[in-house]
C-alpha positions as CSV (number, residue, x, y, z in Angstrom):
1,M,28.1,147.9,122.4
2,N,25.3,149.3,120.4
3,D,22.0,147.8,121.5
4,A,19.8,149.8,119.1
5,P,17.9,147.8,116.5
6,T,19.6,147.4,113.1
7,V,18.7,149.9,110.4
8,Y,18.8,147.9,107.2
9,L,19.3,150.1,104.1
10,D,20.8,147.5,101.8
11,H,17.6,146.0,100.2
12,A,19.2,146.1,96.7
13,A,21.7,143.5,97.9
14,T,19.0,141.3,99.4
15,T,15.7,141.9,101.1
16,P,13.9,140.0,103.9
17,M,11.4,137.3,102.8
18,V,7.8,138.3,102.7
19,D,5.3,136.3,104.7
20,V,3.5,134.8,101.8
21,A,6.9,133.4,100.4
22,V,7.9,132.0,103.8
23,E,4.5,130.3,104.1
24,A,4.5,128.9,100.6
25,M,8.1,127.6,101.0
26,T,7.5,126.2,104.5
27,R,4.4,124.2,103.3
28,Q,6.7,122.2,101.0
29,L,9.8,121.7,103.2
30,R,8.7,118.5,104.9
31,D,7.1,116.9,101.8
32,V,9.2,114.4,99.8
33,G,9.0,114.3,96.1
34,N,11.2,114.7,93.0
35,A,9.3,116.6,90.4
36,S,10.7,114.3,87.7
37,S,9.4,111.1,89.4
38,L,6.3,109.3,88.1
39,H,4.9,108.1,91.4
40,A,2.3,110.0,93.5
41,S,4.9,112.0,95.5
42,G,6.7,113.0,92.3
43,R,3.4,114.0,90.7
44,R,2.6,116.1,93.7
45,A,5.9,117.9,93.5
46,R,5.5,118.4,89.8
47,R,2.1,120.0,90.4
48,V,3.6,122.5,92.8
49,V,6.3,123.4,90.3
50,E,3.8,123.8,87.4
51,E,1.4,125.8,89.4
52,S,4.3,128.0,90.5
53,R,5.3,128.4,86.9
54,E,1.8,129.4,85.9
55,S,1.7,131.9,88.8
56,V,5.0,133.5,87.7
57,A,3.9,133.6,84.1
58,H,0.7,135.3,85.0
59,A,2.5,137.9,87.1
60,L,5.0,138.6,84.3
61,G,2.7,138.5,81.3
62,C,4.3,135.6,79.6
63,R,3.5,132.0,78.8
64,P,4.2,129.3,81.4
65,G,6.5,127.4,79.1
66,E,8.7,130.5,78.8
67,V,9.6,130.4,82.5
68,V,12.9,128.5,83.1
69,F,13.7,128.1,86.8
70,T,17.3,128.7,87.8
71,S,19.4,129.0,91.0
72,G,19.1,132.8,90.7
73,G,19.9,135.9,88.7
74,T,23.6,135.0,88.1
75,E,22.7,131.6,86.5
76,A,19.9,133.2,84.5
77,D,22.3,135.8,83.1
78,N,24.9,133.2,82.3
79,L,22.3,131.0,80.6
80,A,21.0,133.8,78.5
81,L,24.4,135.2,77.5
82,K,26.3,132.0,76.8
83,G,23.3,130.1,75.6
84,L,22.3,132.8,73.1
85,F,25.9,133.4,72.0
86,W,26.6,129.7,71.3
87,Q,23.3,129.1,69.5
88,R,23.6,132.2,67.3
89,R,27.3,131.5,66.5
90,S,26.5,127.9,65.6
91,A,23.9,129.1,63.1
92,A,26.3,131.8,61.7
93,P,30.0,131.5,62.7
94,G,30.6,135.2,62.0
95,R,28.2,136.3,64.8
96,T,30.8,136.8,67.5
97,R,29.9,140.3,68.8
98,I,28.0,141.0,71.9
99,V,26.9,144.5,72.7
100,T,26.1,145.5,76.3
101,S,26.5,148.5,78.6
102,A,29.6,149.4,80.6
103,I,27.5,149.5,83.8
104,E,26.1,146.0,83.8
105,H,26.1,143.9,87.0
106,H,29.1,141.6,87.3
107,A,26.7,138.7,86.6
108,V,26.6,140.0,83.1
109,L,30.1,141.5,82.7
110,D,32.0,138.5,84.0
111,P,30.4,135.9,81.8
112,L,31.0,138.2,78.8
113,A,34.7,138.5,79.9
114,W,34.8,134.7,80.0
115,L,33.3,134.5,76.5
116,A,35.9,137.0,75.2
117,E,38.8,135.0,76.7
118,H,37.7,131.5,76.0
119,E,35.3,131.7,73.1
120,A,36.7,134.6,71.1
121,A,33.6,136.8,71.7
122,D,34.0,140.4,70.6
123,V,32.4,142.3,73.6
124,V,31.4,145.9,73.1
125,L,30.8,147.9,76.3
126,A,28.6,150.9,75.3
127,E,29.2,154.1,77.1
128,V,26.7,155.8,79.4
129,D,26.2,159.4,80.3
130,A,26.9,161.2,83.6
131,D,23.5,159.9,85.0
132,G,24.3,156.3,84.1
133,R,22.0,156.2,81.1
134,L,23.0,154.2,78.0
135,D,24.4,156.1,75.0
136,L,21.8,155.0,72.4
137,D,23.6,156.7,69.6
138,A,26.7,154.8,70.2
139,V,24.8,151.5,70.4
140,R,23.0,152.4,67.2
141,R,26.2,153.1,65.4
142,T,27.7,149.8,66.5
143,V,24.6,147.8,65.4
144,E,24.3,149.5,62.1
145,E,28.0,149.0,61.3
146,S,28.1,145.3,62.3
147,A,24.6,143.9,62.5
148,D,25.5,140.7,60.7
149,R,28.2,140.0,63.2
150,I,26.2,140.6,66.4
151,A,25.0,137.6,68.3
152,L,22.9,139.5,70.9
153,L,22.3,142.7,72.8
154,S,22.1,142.7,76.6
155,V,21.1,145.8,78.6
156,M,20.0,145.9,82.2
157,W,16.5,147.1,83.0
158,A,17.8,149.3,85.8
159,N,21.2,149.8,87.3
160,N,21.7,148.2,90.6
161,E,24.0,150.9,92.0
162,V,22.6,154.3,91.0
163,G,19.1,153.1,90.0
164,T,18.9,154.7,86.6
165,L,16.4,153.0,84.3
166,Q,17.7,152.1,80.8
167,P,16.0,152.9,77.5
168,L,15.0,149.3,76.8
169,D,12.2,150.1,74.3
170,D,14.8,151.8,72.0
171,V,17.2,148.9,72.4
172,V,14.5,146.4,71.6
173,D,13.5,148.4,68.5
174,L,17.1,148.4,67.4
175,G,17.3,144.7,67.9
176,A,14.1,144.0,66.1
177,T,15.1,146.1,63.1
178,H,18.2,144.0,62.6
179,G,17.0,140.6,63.8
180,I,19.2,140.6,66.9
181,P,17.8,139.0,70.1
182,V,17.8,141.3,73.2
183,H,18.3,140.2,76.8
184,A,17.8,142.2,79.9
185,D,18.8,141.7,83.5
186,A,15.6,142.8,85.4
187,V,16.7,141.6,88.9
188,Q,16.5,145.1,90.4
189,A,13.4,146.1,88.4
190,L,10.8,143.5,89.4
191,G,8.4,144.6,92.0
192,V,9.3,148.3,91.9
193,V,8.6,149.2,88.3
194,P,6.1,147.5,86.0
195,V,7.6,144.4,84.3
196,D,5.6,142.8,81.5
197,F,7.5,140.3,79.4
198,V,5.2,140.5,76.3
199,A,4.9,144.3,76.5
200,S,8.7,144.6,76.8
201,R,9.2,142.6,73.5
202,L,12.4,141.2,75.0
203,D,13.7,137.8,74.0
204,A,15.0,136.9,77.4
205,L,14.7,138.3,81.0
206,S,16.6,137.4,84.1
207,L,15.1,137.4,87.6
208,S,16.2,136.6,91.2
209,G,14.1,135.5,94.1
210,H,15.9,137.2,97.0
211,K,15.6,140.7,95.6
212,I,11.8,140.6,95.8
213,G,11.2,139.0,99.2
214,G,11.6,135.4,98.0
215,P,14.2,132.8,99.1
216,Q,17.9,133.0,98.1
217,G,19.1,130.4,95.6
218,V,16.3,130.6,93.1
219,G,15.3,132.7,90.2
220,A,14.3,132.4,86.6
221,L,15.1,133.1,83.0
222,V,12.1,134.1,81.0
223,V,12.8,133.3,77.4
224,R,10.5,133.3,74.4
225,R,9.6,129.8,73.2
226,E,10.8,130.7,69.7
227,V,14.4,131.5,71.0
228,E,16.8,128.6,71.1
229,L,19.5,128.4,73.8
230,T,22.5,126.1,74.1
231,P,22.3,124.6,77.6
232,L,25.0,125.3,80.2
233,L,24.0,122.2,82.3
234,H,23.4,118.7,80.9
235,G,21.7,115.9,82.8
236,G,18.1,115.0,83.2
237,G,16.7,117.4,80.6
238,Q,14.5,119.4,83.1
239,E,13.3,122.8,82.1
240,R,12.8,122.4,78.4
241,D,16.2,120.7,78.1
242,V,17.6,124.1,78.7
243,R,18.5,123.8,82.4
244,S,19.0,120.3,83.8
245,G,18.9,119.5,87.5
246,T,16.5,118.4,90.2
247,L,14.1,121.2,90.8
248,D,14.0,122.8,94.3
249,V,10.3,122.6,94.9
250,P,10.1,124.5,98.2
251,A,12.3,127.4,96.8
252,I,10.3,127.5,93.6
253,A,7.0,127.7,95.6
254,G,8.4,130.6,97.7
255,F,9.8,132.3,94.6
256,A,6.4,132.1,92.8
257,A,4.6,133.5,95.8
258,A,7.1,136.4,96.1
259,V,6.8,137.2,92.3
260,E,3.0,137.2,92.5
261,F,3.0,139.4,95.6
262,A,5.6,141.8,94.2
263,A,3.6,142.2,90.9
264,R,0.3,142.8,92.7
265,R,1.5,145.5,95.1
266,Q,4.1,147.1,92.7
267,A,2.4,150.5,92.3
268,D,1.7,151.0,96.0
269,H,5.1,149.7,97.0
270,A,6.9,152.0,94.5
271,A,5.0,155.0,95.8
272,R,5.9,154.3,99.4
273,L,9.5,153.7,98.5
274,D,9.6,157.0,96.6
275,E,8.3,158.9,99.5
276,L,10.9,157.3,101.8
277,R,13.6,158.0,99.3
278,Q,12.7,161.7,99.2
279,R,12.8,161.8,103.0
280,L,16.2,160.1,102.9
281,V,17.7,162.4,100.3
282,G,16.5,165.4,102.2
283,A,18.0,164.1,105.5
284,V,21.4,163.3,104.0
285,S,21.6,166.5,102.1
286,A,20.7,168.5,105.2
287,A,23.3,166.8,107.3
288,V,26.1,166.8,104.6
289,P,25.4,169.7,102.3
290,D,28.2,168.9,99.9
291,A,27.1,165.3,99.4
292,V,26.4,164.5,95.7
293,L,23.4,162.5,94.6
294,N,24.2,160.2,91.7
295,G,22.0,158.8,89.0
296,A,19.1,160.1,87.0
297,A,16.6,162.5,88.6
298,G,13.6,161.1,86.8
299,D,13.9,157.7,85.2
300,R,15.1,155.7,88.2
301,L,14.2,153.1,90.7
302,P,12.2,154.5,93.6
303,G,14.1,152.9,96.4
304,I,17.8,153.6,95.6
305,A,19.7,156.7,96.7
306,H,23.4,156.7,95.8
307,F,25.6,159.5,97.3
308,T,29.2,160.6,96.9
309,F,30.7,162.1,100.1
310,P,33.7,164.1,99.1
311,G,36.8,163.6,101.3
312,C,35.6,160.2,102.6
313,E,36.7,156.7,101.9
314,G,33.4,154.8,101.2
315,D,34.5,151.7,103.0
316,S,35.5,153.7,106.1
317,L,32.2,155.5,106.1
318,L,30.3,152.3,105.7
319,M,32.0,150.8,108.8
320,L,31.4,153.9,110.8
321,L,27.7,153.6,110.0
322,D,27.7,149.9,110.7
323,A,29.1,150.6,114.1
324,R,26.0,152.6,114.8
325,G,23.8,149.8,113.5
326,I,23.1,151.3,110.1
327,E,23.8,148.9,107.2
328,C,24.3,150.1,103.6
329,S,26.6,149.3,100.7
330,T,29.4,150.8,98.6
331,G,27.8,149.3,95.6
332,S,27.1,145.7,94.4
333,A,27.3,143.2,97.2
334,C,28.9,140.7,94.7
335,S,32.0,142.9,94.6
336,A,32.0,144.0,98.2
337,G,35.1,143.6,100.2
338,V,37.3,144.3,97.2
339,P,39.0,147.7,97.6
340,Q,38.3,149.0,94.1
341,P,36.3,151.9,92.7
342,S,32.8,151.3,91.4
343,H,33.0,150.4,87.7
344,V,29.5,152.0,87.4
345,L,30.7,155.4,88.6
346,L,33.9,155.2,86.5
347,A,31.7,154.6,83.4
348,M,29.7,157.6,84.4
349,G,32.8,159.7,84.2
350,R,33.7,160.0,87.8
351,D,37.4,159.8,88.8
352,P,38.6,156.9,90.9
353,E,38.8,159.0,94.2
354,T,35.1,160.1,93.7
355,A,34.1,156.5,92.9
356,R,35.6,155.3,96.1
357,S,33.8,158.0,98.1
358,S,30.3,156.7,97.6
359,L,27.6,154.8,99.3
360,R,24.3,153.2,98.2
361,F,21.3,153.4,100.5
362,S,18.5,151.1,99.2
363,L,15.0,150.8,100.7
364,G,12.6,147.9,100.8
365,H,9.4,146.6,102.2
366,T,10.5,146.7,105.8
367,S,12.0,150.2,105.6
368,T,10.4,152.9,107.8
369,E,10.6,156.6,108.4
370,A,12.4,155.8,111.6
371,D,15.1,154.0,109.6
372,V,15.6,157.1,107.4
373,D,15.6,159.4,110.4
374,A,18.3,157.3,112.1
375,L,20.5,157.6,109.0
376,G,19.9,161.4,109.0
377,A,21.0,161.6,112.6
378,A,24.1,159.5,112.1
379,I,25.4,160.5,108.7
380,G,26.8,163.9,109.6
381,P,29.0,162.8,112.5
382,C,30.1,159.7,110.6
383,V,31.2,161.8,107.6
384,E,33.2,164.1,109.9
385,R,35.0,161.1,111.4
386,A,35.6,159.5,107.9
387,R,37.0,162.8,106.6
388,A,39.3,163.1,109.6
389,A,40.6,159.6,108.9
390,W,41.1,160.5,105.2
391,T,43.4,163.4,106.0
């Protein structure tokens, strides 16, 4: 049995809660109060929610009324995509096209597939280059050819597997020129790159608590007040009548504390992650010289290093590392356990065998040089064993 401490290198899947979030959440757990009730306990709970909303808005550079609390990034994406599509189509029945990238998270791709199957949406998956960067020319052609038919554009801020940042400014410019709303999934971006809602000029932005050191099961959709959405949930009319449901006051308090903390320390945190990533890339490359680093060299998230290991099955290599107490991922945790090649790598032009031979190492606030060094010591022998099993 391996008694060594766990080396956790899967922060892009989820990251440990930060102390300020634990403390903020814990303070509320024993208090009773429905934030929609009119008595004193309800008013106290409402005050916590609204103060949290103001804190999130301040950290993100938006108005408090633009913050809609959700159960996480997946719900925020679904609300943005379906809500915008239905609202835009109801105003103009010919608006049935949605343009997105081929490398979106499944929290975007799967709702769009559902809209295509059940609501006759025409979903266009724009191509990306070999580094995972959106083909802007292709998007521009699509928009210019069919602007009056497009309900919305949705492009992630940064890719969750290879870390490549997307050219959102250009996408927003394109949307503004043709009067098309733009949504971005910023779940991986918040806390590691500057995220300012007003400066981004986006119409809607999805966030998740557990990626930034907050609790699981809470997130937000930031949506401009001027943008109308058709609700997914109907009930008590909470959250601007956009997202009904009793609010989880402790989770919202923890989420707000994590957002504020992540925004305040973003620059220092990113610099530390980048240094650790450089050390990790160097260690892996030294131990496995033919390993291939995927993603953009420059415009990328500072804490993600995604490698292809030729001659290895990614799942086998992951389990060999796990047996040594080193935890990483073959890609998105939401599709883990399913033996299929990464749709992100396939979209980047990799063949299926290459796409199945890859691992993502992602760093976070608890990562240390010792974690990186442990990976450097283990990766060579594990790759050798995985290659022997492959043959």
